[in-house]
C-alpha positions as CSV (number, residue, x, y, z in Angstrom):
1,M,-13.6,40.5,6.4
2,E,-13.4,42.3,9.8
3,N,-15.1,39.6,11.6
4,R,-12.3,36.8,10.9
5,R,-10.0,35.9,13.6
6,V,-6.4,35.9,13.4
7,K,-4.8,32.8,14.8
8,M,-1.2,31.4,15.6
9,D,-0.6,28.4,13.2
10,E,1.3,25.8,15.5
11,H,2.9,24.3,12.8
12,T,4.1,26.9,10.6
13,N,4.5,29.4,13.8
14,L,2.9,32.3,11.9
15,L,-0.3,34.3,12.4
16,Q,-2.9,33.1,9.8
17,L,-6.4,35.0,9.1
18,E,-9.3,32.1,9.9
19,E,-10.7,30.9,6.8
20,H,-14.7,31.3,5.8
21,M,-17.0,28.6,7.1
22,Y,-18.0,26.2,4.2
23,P,-21.7,25.3,4.0
24,L,-23.0,21.9,2.2
25,V,-23.7,23.6,-1.4
26,D,-27.1,21.3,-1.8
27,V,-27.0,21.2,-5.5
28,K,-30.2,19.8,-7.8
29,T,-28.4,18.2,-10.8
30,P,-25.2,16.4,-10.0
31,N,-21.7,18.0,-10.7
32,V,-19.6,14.8,-12.4
33,F,-16.5,17.4,-13.6
34,R,-17.6,15.9,-17.0
35,N,-14.8,18.7,-18.2
36,L,-12.3,16.7,-16.0
37,F,-14.2,12.9,-16.5
38,P,-15.6,12.7,-20.0
39,Y,-16.4,9.6,-19.9
40,D,-15.5,9.0,-24.0
41,E,-12.3,10.4,-23.5
42,V,-9.0,9.6,-21.6
43,P,-9.9,11.7,-18.1
44,K,-7.6,15.5,-18.2
45,I,-5.3,16.4,-15.3
46,A,-6.1,20.4,-15.4
47,F,-3.9,23.1,-13.3
48,N,-4.8,26.5,-11.5
49,D,-1.7,26.6,-9.9
50,R,-2.8,27.2,-6.8
51,I,0.2,25.9,-4.6
52,V,-0.3,24.5,-0.7
53,P,2.7,24.1,1.3
54,H,4.4,21.0,2.9
55,H,3.0,19.8,6.2
56,M,4.6,16.4,7.0
57,P,3.2,15.6,10.3
58,E,5.8,14.3,13.2
59,D,4.4,11.0,13.3
60,I,3.2,8.6,10.2
61,W,2.0,5.0,10.0
62,I,0.9,2.8,7.6
63,T,-2.4,1.0,8.1
64,D,-3.1,-2.2,6.5
65,T,-6.4,-3.3,4.1
66,T,-5.0,-6.7,3.0
67,F,-8.0,-8.4,4.8
68,R,-10.6,-6.7,3.4
69,D,-10.0,-4.6,0.3
70,G,-7.2,-7.0,-0.6
71,Q,-10.2,-9.9,0.2
72,Q,-12.5,-8.4,-2.4
73,S,-10.4,-9.3,-5.2
74,R,-9.5,-12.6,-4.7
75,T,-10.3,-16.1,-3.3
76,P,-10.8,-15.5,0.2
77,Y,-8.0,-16.5,2.7
78,T,-8.5,-19.0,5.2
79,T,-8.6,-18.2,9.1
80,E,-5.3,-20.2,9.0
81,Q,-3.8,-17.9,6.5
82,I,-5.3,-14.6,7.9
83,V,-3.7,-15.3,11.3
84,T,-0.2,-15.9,10.1
85,I,-0.5,-13.5,7.5
86,Y,-1.3,-10.8,10.8
87,D,1.7,-12.3,12.7
88,Y,3.9,-11.6,9.5
89,L,2.6,-8.1,9.7
90,H,3.3,-7.8,13.5
91,R,6.7,-8.3,12.5
92,L,7.2,-6.3,10.1
93,G,6.0,-3.3,11.5
94,G,8.0,-3.6,14.5
95,P,8.2,-3.1,18.2
96,N,7.2,1.1,17.3
97,G,4.0,-0.3,15.6
98,K,4.7,1.6,12.4
99,I,1.9,-0.5,11.0
100,R,-0.7,0.4,13.3
101,Q,-3.7,-1.1,11.9
102,S,-5.4,-3.8,10.2
103,E,-9.0,-4.1,9.1
104,F,-11.0,-6.9,8.5
105,F,-14.3,-8.0,7.5
106,L,-16.6,-9.5,9.9
107,Y,-19.6,-10.8,8.0
108,S,-18.5,-14.9,7.8
109,K,-17.6,-16.9,10.8
110,K,-14.5,-17.5,9.2
111,D,-13.6,-13.8,8.7
112,R,-15.2,-13.2,12.8
113,D,-12.8,-16.8,14.2
114,A,-9.9,-15.2,12.4
115,V,-10.8,-11.8,14.0
116,Y,-11.1,-13.4,17.5
117,K,-7.6,-15.4,16.8
118,C,-5.5,-12.6,15.9
119,L,-6.9,-10.3,19.1
120,E,-5.9,-13.5,21.3
121,R,-2.0,-12.7,20.1
122,G,-2.6,-9.9,22.5
123,Y,-0.5,-7.9,20.0
124,Q,-0.9,-4.0,20.4
125,F,-0.1,-3.6,16.8
126,P,-1.2,-3.9,14.2
127,E,-4.4,-2.8,15.9
128,V,-7.3,-5.2,15.0
129,T,-10.3,-3.1,13.0
130,S,-13.5,-4.0,11.1
131,W,-15.4,-3.0,8.1
132,I,-19.3,-3.5,8.5
133,R,-22.4,-2.2,7.2
134,A,-23.6,1.0,7.9
135,S,-26.6,-0.6,10.6
136,K,-27.1,-0.3,14.4
137,K,-26.6,-4.4,14.3
138,D,-23.5,-4.7,12.5
139,F,-22.1,-1.7,15.5
140,E,-23.3,-4.1,18.2
141,L,-21.7,-7.0,16.5
142,V,-18.4,-4.9,16.5
143,K,-19.0,-4.2,20.0
144,D,-19.5,-7.4,21.1
145,I,-16.6,-8.8,20.0
146,G,-14.2,-6.1,21.5
147,L,-13.3,-3.6,18.5
148,K,-12.6,-0.4,19.3
149,E,-13.4,1.6,16.0
150,T,-14.6,0.1,12.9
151,G,-14.9,1.6,9.1
152,I,-17.7,2.9,7.4
153,L,-18.7,3.4,3.6
154,V,-19.6,7.5,3.3
155,S,-19.4,7.6,-0.8
156,C,-19.0,11.6,-1.3
157,S,-18.9,11.7,-5.1
158,D,-22.3,13.0,-6.9
159,Y,-21.4,9.8,-9.0
160,H,-22.3,8.0,-5.8
161,I,-24.4,10.3,-4.3
162,F,-27.0,10.5,-7.2
163,Y,-26.6,7.8,-9.3
164,K,-26.2,4.7,-6.8
165,L,-27.7,6.2,-3.7
166,K,-30.4,7.9,-5.5
167,M,-30.3,10.7,-2.8
168,T,-29.5,14.6,-2.7
169,R,-26.4,15.6,-1.2
170,K,-28.3,16.6,2.0
171,Q,-30.1,13.5,1.9
172,A,-26.7,11.9,1.9
173,M,-24.9,13.7,4.3
174,E,-28.2,13.4,6.7
175,H,-28.3,9.5,6.2
176,Y,-24.5,9.5,6.6
177,L,-24.5,11.4,10.0
178,S,-27.1,9.4,11.7
179,V,-25.5,6.4,11.2
180,I,-22.5,7.8,12.6
181,R,-24.3,8.6,15.3
182,E,-25.5,5.3,16.1
183,C,-22.2,4.3,15.9
184,L,-20.8,6.5,18.3
185,E,-24.0,5.8,20.5
186,T,-22.3,2.3,21.0
187,G,-19.0,3.7,22.0
188,I,-17.3,2.7,19.0
189,S,-15.0,5.0,16.9
190,P,-16.0,5.5,13.7
191,R,-13.2,5.5,10.7
192,C,-15.5,7.1,7.7
193,H,-14.7,5.9,4.0
194,L,-15.0,8.9,1.7
195,E,-15.5,7.0,-1.1
196,D,-14.7,8.1,-4.6
197,I,-13.2,11.6,-2.9
198,T,-11.0,12.3,-6.6
199,R,-14.4,13.0,-8.3
200,A,-16.4,14.8,-5.2
201,D,-17.2,18.5,-5.0
202,I,-14.6,19.3,-2.1
203,Y,-15.4,22.5,-1.2
204,G,-19.3,22.1,-1.9
205,Y,-19.3,18.9,0.0
206,V,-16.5,17.2,1.4
207,I,-15.1,20.0,3.6
208,P,-18.7,20.7,5.1
209,F,-19.3,16.7,5.6
210,C,-15.7,16.8,7.5
211,L,-16.6,19.9,9.8
212,E,-20.6,17.8,11.0
213,L,-18.0,14.9,11.8
214,M,-16.1,17.5,14.0
215,N,-18.6,18.4,15.6
216,L,-19.8,15.3,16.4
217,M,-16.2,14.4,17.5
218,E,-16.5,17.2,19.8
219,A,-20.0,16.1,21.1
220,Y,-18.9,12.7,21.9
221,K,-15.5,12.9,23.0
222,I,-15.0,9.7,20.5
223,P,-11.9,9.8,17.6
224,I,-13.8,10.0,14.4
225,K,-11.6,9.3,11.3
226,V,-11.2,10.5,7.6
227,R,-10.0,7.8,5.3
228,C,-9.6,9.7,1.8
229,C,-10.8,7.0,-1.0
230,D,-9.3,7.6,-4.0
231,T,-11.1,4.7,-5.4
232,M,-10.4,5.1,-9.7
233,G,-6.9,5.8,-8.9
234,Y,-7.7,9.6,-10.5
235,G,-5.8,11.4,-7.9
236,V,-2.2,13.3,-9.2
237,N,0.6,14.8,-7.1
238,Y,1.5,17.2,-9.5
239,A,2.0,20.6,-8.0
240,G,-0.4,23.1,-9.0
241,A,-3.3,20.8,-10.2
242,V,-6.9,21.5,-9.7
243,I,-8.7,19.7,-7.1
244,P,-10.7,17.3,-7.3
245,R,-7.6,15.3,-8.6
246,S,-5.0,17.0,-6.8
247,V,-4.2,15.3,-3.8
248,Q,-2.0,17.5,-1.8
249,G,-5.3,19.9,-2.2
250,I,-7.8,17.2,-0.8
251,I,-5.7,16.8,2.5
252,Y,-5.0,20.8,2.6
253,G,-8.7,21.5,2.6
254,I,-9.7,18.3,5.0
255,M,-7.2,19.6,7.8
256,T,-6.9,23.4,7.1
257,H,-10.6,24.4,6.7
258,A,-12.5,21.5,8.2
259,G,-10.0,21.3,10.6
260,V,-9.5,17.2,10.9
261,P,-5.9,16.8,12.6
262,S,-3.6,14.9,10.6
263,E,-3.3,12.0,12.9
264,L,-7.0,11.2,11.9
265,I,-6.6,11.7,8.2
266,E,-5.7,8.4,6.0
267,W,-5.1,8.2,2.4
268,H,-6.3,5.2,0.1
269,G,-5.4,4.7,-2.9
270,H,-5.9,2.6,-5.8
271,N,-3.5,2.2,-8.9
272,D,-5.7,2.9,-12.6
273,F,-3.0,5.4,-13.7
274,Y,0.0,3.9,-11.8
275,K,0.0,6.5,-9.3
276,A,-1.1,5.0,-6.0
277,V,2.6,4.5,-4.5
278,S,3.3,8.5,-5.2
279,N,-0.1,9.6,-4.6
280,S,0.2,7.4,-0.6
281,T,3.6,9.5,-0.5
282,T,1.9,13.1,-1.1
283,A,-0.6,12.5,1.4
284,W,2.4,12.0,3.8
285,L,4.1,15.1,2.8
286,Y,1.2,17.1,2.7
287,G,-0.3,16.2,6.2
288,A,-1.8,12.7,6.3
289,C,-0.7,10.3,8.7
290,G,-1.8,7.4,7.8
291,V,-1.5,5.7,4.2
292,N,-3.4,2.5,3.8
293,C,-2.1,-0.5,2.0
294,S,-2.2,-3.9,1.1
295,L,0.1,-6.5,0.9
296,F,1.8,-6.6,-2.9
297,G,-1.1,-4.1,-3.9
298,I,-3.4,-6.8,-4.1
299,G,-7.0,-4.8,-4.4
300,E,-9.7,-3.9,-6.5
301,R,-9.0,-3.8,-10.5
302,T,-5.6,-2.6,-10.4
303,G,-4.8,-2.9,-6.6
304,N,-4.4,-0.5,-3.6
305,T,-0.9,0.8,-3.0
306,P,1.5,-2.1,-1.5
307,L,2.5,-2.5,1.6
308,E,5.8,-3.2,1.1
309,A,6.5,-0.1,-1.0
310,M,5.2,2.2,1.5
311,V,7.5,0.3,3.7
312,F,10.3,1.7,1.9
313,E,8.9,5.2,0.9
314,Y,9.1,5.9,5.1
315,A,13.0,4.9,5.6
316,Q,13.3,7.3,2.3
317,L,11.4,10.3,4.0
318,R,12.7,9.6,7.5
319,G,16.0,8.6,7.1
320,K,15.4,5.0,9.1
321,L,12.9,2.2,9.3
322,D,12.3,3.0,13.2
323,G,12.5,-0.6,14.1
324,M,10.5,-2.4,10.7
325,D,12.0,-5.6,9.8
326,T,12.1,-5.6,6.4
327,T,13.6,-8.8,5.4
328,V,9.9,-10.1,6.3
329,I,8.4,-8.9,3.4
330,T,10.6,-11.9,1.6
331,E,9.3,-14.2,4.0
332,L,5.7,-13.1,3.3
333,A,6.2,-13.2,-0.5
334,E,7.8,-17.0,0.0
335,Y,4.6,-17.3,1.8
336,Y,2.0,-16.3,-0.6
337,E,3.6,-18.2,-3.2
338,K,4.2,-21.5,-1.8
339,E,1.5,-21.9,0.5
340,I,-1.5,-19.8,-1.1
341,G,-0.3,-20.2,-4.6
342,Y,-0.5,-16.2,-5.6
343,Q,2.3,-15.9,-8.2
344,I,3.9,-12.9,-8.1
345,P,4.9,-11.0,-11.1
346,P,8.8,-11.6,-11.3
347,M,9.5,-7.9,-12.1
348,T,7.1,-6.4,-9.2
349,P,10.1,-4.2,-7.1
350,F,11.1,-5.5,-3.9
351,V,9.8,-9.2,-4.0
352,G,9.4,-10.3,-7.7
353,S,12.0,-13.1,-8.5
354,S,13.6,-10.9,-10.9
355,F,13.9,-7.6,-9.2
356,N,17.5,-7.6,-8.3
357,V,18.6,-9.6,-11.1
358,T,20.7,-8.3,-13.8
359,R,20.4,-9.5,-17.4
360,A,22.0,-7.2,-20.0
361,G,25.7,-8.7,-20.4
362,I,27.6,-5.3,-19.7
363,H,25.6,-4.8,-16.8
364,A,26.5,-7.9,-15.4
365,D,30.1,-7.3,-15.9
366,G,29.6,-4.2,-13.8
367,L,27.7,-5.8,-11.1
368,L,30.4,-8.9,-10.5
369,K,33.0,-5.9,-10.2
370,N,30.7,-3.9,-7.8
371,E,26.9,-5.0,-7.0
372,E,26.9,-1.4,-6.0
373,I,26.4,-0.2,-9.9
374,Y,23.4,-2.1,-10.3
375,N,21.6,-3.1,-7.5
376,I,19.3,-0.4,-5.5
377,F,20.6,-1.1,-2.2
378,D,21.9,-4.0,-0.1
379,T,19.2,-6.4,-0.9
380,E,21.0,-9.2,1.5
381,K,20.6,-7.1,4.1
382,F,17.2,-5.9,4.1
383,L,15.6,-8.3,2.0
384,N,17.8,-11.5,2.4
385,K,17.9,-11.1,-1.6
386,P,21.1,-11.1,-2.8
387,A,21.9,-9.6,-6.3
388,L,21.5,-11.9,-8.9
389,V,23.2,-12.2,-12.4
390,A,21.0,-13.9,-15.1
391,V,23.2,-16.0,-17.2
392,S,23.4,-15.9,-21.0
393,N,25.8,-16.5,-23.8
394,T,28.0,-13.3,-22.1
395,S,28.2,-15.0,-18.4
396,G,31.3,-17.0,-18.7
397,L,32.3,-19.6,-16.4
398,A,32.6,-16.6,-13.8
399,G,29.2,-15.4,-14.4
400,I,27.6,-19.0,-13.7
401,A,29.8,-19.5,-10.6
402,H,28.2,-16.4,-9.3
403,W,24.9,-17.5,-10.0
404,M,25.4,-20.5,-8.4
405,N,26.4,-18.9,-5.3
406,T,24.1,-16.5,-5.2
407,Y,20.9,-17.9,-5.9
408,F,21.7,-21.4,-3.6
409,R,23.2,-18.9,-1.1
410,I,26.1,-21.1,-0.8
411,P,28.4,-19.9,2.5
412,E,31.9,-18.2,2.0
413,E,33.7,-21.2,3.2
414,K,31.8,-23.4,1.0
415,K,31.3,-20.7,-2.5
416,I,32.1,-22.9,-5.9
417,S,34.4,-22.1,-7.9
418,K,34.5,-21.0,-11.8
419,D,37.0,-24.1,-12.1
420,A,34.6,-26.7,-10.7
421,P,34.1,-28.9,-12.8
422,L,29.8,-28.8,-11.7
423,V,30.5,-24.9,-13.2
424,Q,32.3,-26.1,-16.6
425,K,29.3,-28.5,-17.0
426,V,26.1,-26.2,-16.8
427,K,28.9,-23.8,-18.7
428,E,28.7,-26.4,-22.0
429,W,24.9,-26.5,-21.8
430,V,24.7,-23.2,-21.9
431,D,26.8,-23.0,-24.6
432,R,24.9,-25.3,-27.0
433,E,21.6,-23.5,-26.1
434,Y,23.0,-20.7,-27.5
435,E,24.8,-22.2,-30.7
436,E,21.4,-23.2,-31.6
437,G,20.0,-20.4,-31.6
438,R,19.0,-18.9,-28.8
439,V,18.9,-14.9,-27.9
440,T,17.1,-14.6,-24.4
441,S,18.8,-15.5,-21.0
442,I,18.2,-18.9,-19.1
443,T,15.8,-18.8,-16.5
444,D,16.5,-19.7,-12.7
445,K,14.3,-22.8,-13.2
446,E,16.1,-23.5,-16.6
447,L,19.6,-23.1,-14.3
448,V,18.4,-25.4,-11.5
449,E,17.1,-28.1,-13.9
450,A,20.4,-27.7,-15.7
451,V,22.6,-27.7,-12.1
452,G,20.7,-31.2,-11.3
453,R,21.8,-32.7,-14.4
454,A,25.0,-31.8,-14.7
455,C,25.4,-33.4,-10.6
456,D,24.0,-36.4,-12.6
457,E,26.2,-36.7,-14.8
458,L,29.3,-35.8,-12.3
459,G,28.0,-38.4,-9.6
460,I,27.5,-34.9,-7.3
461,Q,25.6,-36.6,-4.6
462,E,25.0,-33.1,-2.3
463,R,23.6,-31.0,-4.9
464,P,23.0,-27.4,-4.4
465,K,19.7,-26.7,-2.7
466,R,17.5,-23.0,-2.3
């Protein structure tokens, strides 16, 4: 105790007693935390009530894995689609580069062509980075293309080290460090993907490994990033939960005990237990500058943290968008559905066709009087998606007229009144539907078809179009 140094913490401006160093604990048998992860039972969330302080960095950002993890779970994008989406990401991130990076595969000619074309755009943000196999040949490929950073897989749980790699912890660490040295020797900045961190021995392996990474960074004077990968979605953000499931506990340990600065820490979450968004936000709150996301959450199994969700998390935490153009989110959703053929579930927040549609009759009545009552914010301003009222047997002429005006985005001077013959014709069809026993609300597709039929019956040539 007497030899431990007292130093000033620049974030809290309080004197702190320096922690002990954390050596590698090289166990002979894997520690798979069977008490927390009994495979024949639902995983358990345990608590020890150890609380760590908030440590929100001065600057936070989003990184993108749409073309890497997002491509592992779907039909690969074409080169043209990748470049188009990259253009959208550039616009969405805005002039301040809030979408800081986007990572790409380099294995196929298609992927490399996309990288070259994205680099030709000359954007500062998102920076083009790669994800490669840990080999000298691939490092040289990264360097030849002209990229400054690459992701390297360094799985850190005993599940992976013992069962997949068939190594001990010491062997795995030595292997990883030798690969990272090779990367540094080529002048490339490594981004270490600590796979399965929420089932890893944080103080017995992860922190000792990160300490070694910081030693290498000091020796080579090249940044080394640490990406905390919640590969199975086991992370939780509950105060006092035990590691390795505690998100804040992991970030605190890596930052405080391994000395990894916030700007070199990223969180990469999966959504197996519906916690990807809250866990990513928690990583920001407790010290990680970066959260790694994919568009619409498309990724392995249940998917990654949705990028669009973190845009609005950022705005809520910071009180501003810092230049991000949220209307691009709607353009991206339309591009995915119309050009790529990806069907976004209707209830998906911010991008689903029904996310701001009010269906209940009593709610619809409130929305028609004042949309703030049942709309989360001005969705027309931020997403170019006005609040809609779903048409049902309680909608009346006013509700149908409101649906037409908002769905077809009819300008104020041309808005259709509830007394218009077109509205009355559509209402007659709606009434017949419910007289025949229907109990569900009318879908947008059905209403578009009903409007078309009514136009034909009334001889209206200029029918509403979206």
